[in-house]
C-alpha positions as a Markdown table, in Angstrom:
| # | Residue | x | y | z |
|---|---|---|---|---|
| 1 | Unk | 18.7 | 11.6 | 5.0 |
| 2 | Unk | 15.8 | 9.8 | 6.2 |
| 3 | Unk | 18.7 | 7.0 | 8.0 |
| 4 | Unk | 20.3 | 10.9 | 9.9 |
| 5 | Unk | 16.9 | 11.7 | 11.0 |
| 6 | Unk | 16.0 | 8.8 | 12.1 |
| 7 | Unk | 19.5 | 8.8 | 13.7 |
| 8 | Unk | 17.4 | 11.8 | 15.1 |
| 9 | Unk | 14.8 | 9.8 | 16.4 |
| 10 | Unk | 14.9 | 9.0 | 20.4 |
| 11 | Unk | 12.9 | 5.9 | 20.0 |
| 12 | Unk | 14.2 | 2.5 | 20.7 |
| 13 | Unk | 17.2 | 1.1 | 18.2 |
| 14 | Unk | 16.6 | -2.6 | 16.6 |
| 15 | Unk | 19.0 | -5.2 | 18.7 |
| 16 | Unk | 22.7 | -4.9 | 17.5 |
| 17 | Unk | 22.4 | -1.2 | 16.5 |
| 18 | Unk | 24.4 | 1.7 | 18.1 |
| 19 | Unk | 22.2 | 4.3 | 19.6 |
| 20 | Unk | 18.9 | 5.3 | 18.9 |
| 21 | Unk | 16.3 | 5.5 | 16.4 |
| 22 | Unk | 14.8 | 2.6 | 14.1 |
| 23 | Unk | 16.5 | 1.3 | 10.7 |
| 24 | Unk | 16.0 | 3.2 | 7.6 |
| 25 | Unk | 13.3 | 1.8 | 5.4 |
| 26 | Unk | 14.1 | 3.5 | 2.6 |
| 27 | Unk | 9.9 | 4.4 | 1.5 |
| 28 | Unk | 9.6 | 6.3 | -0.6 |
| 29 | Unk | 5.5 | 8.3 | -0.3 |
| 30 | Unk | 5.4 | 8.6 | -3.7 |
| 31 | Unk | 6.4 | 5.2 | -4.9 |
| 32 | Unk | 2.9 | 3.9 | -2.2 |
| 33 | Unk | 0.6 | 6.4 | -3.6 |
| 34 | Unk | 1.4 | 5.0 | -6.8 |
| 35 | Unk | 1.3 | 1.2 | -5.1 |
| 36 | Unk | -2.2 | 2.8 | -4.5 |
| 37 | Unk | -3.4 | 3.7 | -7.9 |
| 38 | Unk | -2.2 | 0.9 | -9.1 |
| 39 | Unk | -4.5 | -1.3 | -7.3 |
| 40 | Unk | -7.6 | 0.9 | -7.4 |
| 41 | Unk | -7.2 | 0.7 | -11.2 |
| 42 | Unk | -7.4 | -3.9 | -10.8 |
| 43 | Unk | -9.8 | -3.4 | -8.6 |
| 44 | Unk | -12.2 | -1.0 | -10.7 |
| 45 | Unk | -11.4 | -3.4 | -13.7 |
| 46 | Unk | -12.2 | -6.3 | -12.0 |
| 47 | Unk | -15.5 | -5.0 | -10.4 |
| 48 | Unk | -16.7 | -2.8 | -13.6 |
| 49 | Unk | -15.3 | -5.7 | -16.1 |
| 50 | Unk | -14.4 | -9.0 | -15.5 |
| 51 | Unk | -17.1 | -9.5 | -12.3 |
| 52 | Unk | -20.3 | -8.5 | -14.3 |
| 53 | Unk | -19.4 | -10.9 | -17.5 |
| 54 | Unk | -19.0 | -13.8 | -14.3 |
| 55 | Unk | -23.2 | -12.7 | -14.0 |
| 56 | Unk | -24.0 | -16.8 | -14.9 |
| 57 | Unk | -26.6 | -15.5 | -17.0 |
| 58 | Unk | -26.6 | -18.2 | -19.2 |
| 59 | Unk | -30.2 | -19.6 | -20.3 |
| 60 | Unk | -31.5 | -22.9 | -17.9 |
| 61 | Unk | -31.9 | -26.0 | -20.3 |
| 62 | Unk | -34.0 | -26.9 | -17.6 |
| 63 | Unk | -32.4 | -30.3 | -17.2 |
| 64 | Unk | -30.3 | -30.2 | -14.6 |
| 65 | Unk | -26.7 | -32.3 | -16.3 |
| 66 | Unk | -23.9 | -32.6 | -14.2 |
| 67 | Unk | -21.7 | -30.8 | -16.3 |
| 68 | Unk | -23.5 | -27.8 | -15.9 |
| 69 | Unk | -24.0 | -27.8 | -12.0 |
| 70 | Unk | -20.4 | -28.5 | -12.5 |
| 71 | Unk | -19.7 | -25.1 | -14.9 |
| 72 | Unk | -22.1 | -23.0 | -13.2 |
| 73 | Unk | -20.2 | -24.1 | -9.0 |
| 74 | Unk | -17.2 | -22.9 | -11.0 |
| 75 | Unk | -18.7 | -20.1 | -11.8 |
| 76 | Unk | -19.4 | -19.6 | -8.8 |
| 77 | Unk | -16.1 | -19.6 | -7.1 |
| 78 | Unk | -14.1 | -18.0 | -9.6 |
| 79 | Unk | -16.8 | -15.1 | -8.4 |
| 80 | Unk | -16.9 | -15.5 | -5.2 |
| 81 | Unk | -12.5 | -15.2 | -5.6 |
| 82 | Unk | -12.6 | -12.4 | -8.0 |
| 83 | Unk | -15.3 | -10.5 | -5.8 |
| 84 | Unk | -12.4 | -11.1 | -2.8 |
| 85 | Unk | -9.4 | -10.1 | -4.6 |
| 86 | Unk | -11.3 | -6.6 | -5.7 |
| 87 | Unk | -12.2 | -6.6 | -1.9 |
| 88 | Unk | -8.4 | -6.6 | -1.4 |
| 89 | Unk | -7.2 | -4.4 | -2.9 |
| 90 | Unk | -9.7 | -1.9 | -2.3 |
| 91 | Unk | -8.3 | -2.4 | 0.6 |
| 92 | Unk | -4.4 | -2.4 | 0.1 |
| 93 | Unk | -5.4 | 1.1 | -1.8 |
| 94 | Unk | -6.3 | 2.6 | 1.3 |
| 95 | Unk | -2.9 | 1.4 | 3.3 |
| 96 | Unk | -1.0 | 2.4 | 0.8 |
| 97 | Unk | -2.5 | 5.5 | 1.2 |
| 98 | Unk | -2.7 | 5.8 | 4.6 |
| 99 | Unk | 1.2 | 5.0 | 4.8 |
| 100 | Unk | 2.7 | 7.5 | 1.8 |
| 101 | Unk | 0.2 | 10.4 | 3.9 |
| 102 | Unk | 2.0 | 9.2 | 7.6 |
| 103 | Unk | 5.5 | 8.8 | 6.5 |
| 104 | Unk | 5.5 | 12.6 | 4.4 |
| 105 | Unk | 4.0 | 14.0 | 8.2 |
| 106 | Unk | 6.5 | 11.6 | 10.0 |
| 107 | Unk | 9.1 | 12.9 | 8.0 |
| 108 | Unk | 8.4 | 16.7 | 7.8 |
| 109 | Unk | 7.7 | 16.2 | 11.3 |
| 110 | Unk | 11.8 | 14.8 | 11.7 |
| 111 | Unk | 12.6 | 17.7 | 9.5 |
| 112 | Unk | 11.1 | 20.2 | 12.0 |
| 113 | Unk | 12.6 | 18.7 | 14.6 |
| 114 | Unk | 16.0 | 18.9 | 13.7 |
| 115 | Unk | 15.7 | 22.1 | 12.3 |
| 116 | Unk | 14.6 | 23.1 | 15.9 |
| 117 | Unk | 17.0 | 21.5 | 17.9 |
| 118 | Unk | 19.9 | 21.8 | 15.8 |
| 119 | Unk | 20.2 | 24.8 | 13.0 |
| 120 | Unk | 23.1 | 25.0 | 12.0 |
| 121 | Unk | 23.6 | 20.5 | 11.8 |
| 122 | Unk | 20.3 | 19.7 | 9.9 |
| 123 | Unk | 21.1 | 22.6 | 7.5 |
| 124 | Unk | 24.5 | 20.6 | 6.9 |
| 125 | Unk | 22.5 | 17.4 | 6.9 |
| 126 | Unk | 19.7 | 18.9 | 4.6 |
| 127 | Unk | 22.4 | 19.8 | 1.7 |
| 128 | Unk | 23.6 | 17.3 | 1.1 |
| 129 | Unk | 21.2 | 15.0 | 1.6 |
| 130 | Unk | 19.3 | 16.7 | -1.6 |
| 131 | Unk | 17.2 | 18.0 | 0.5 |
| 132 | Unk | 14.1 | 15.7 | 0.3 |
């Protein structure tokens, strides 16, 4: 149904396409929501389980050994990188969730517009497509 509804949309046509509308991206809102949930769980796990263990709470020897300085530098770099990964997970979760909501709203709007403009054609189209 999405391809046909996208064709119904009078938006600009992609280069080489016949008529208006956009190519069907075949994106499912539930898939986007699932991706958001998974990436949020990854970020939460990093924040809750991994980053606290990299706190660098090991007892200092007092002697600034070259190896200790190098290890602390590596620890700090990994802590920063994993913190960035956790922040990116939160950003992706927000993006996936917003996209899922946007697709659902667009799909519902296209269905309503199609039903209003061409009820008989819409009934046939929605029935053929399993009324997604």
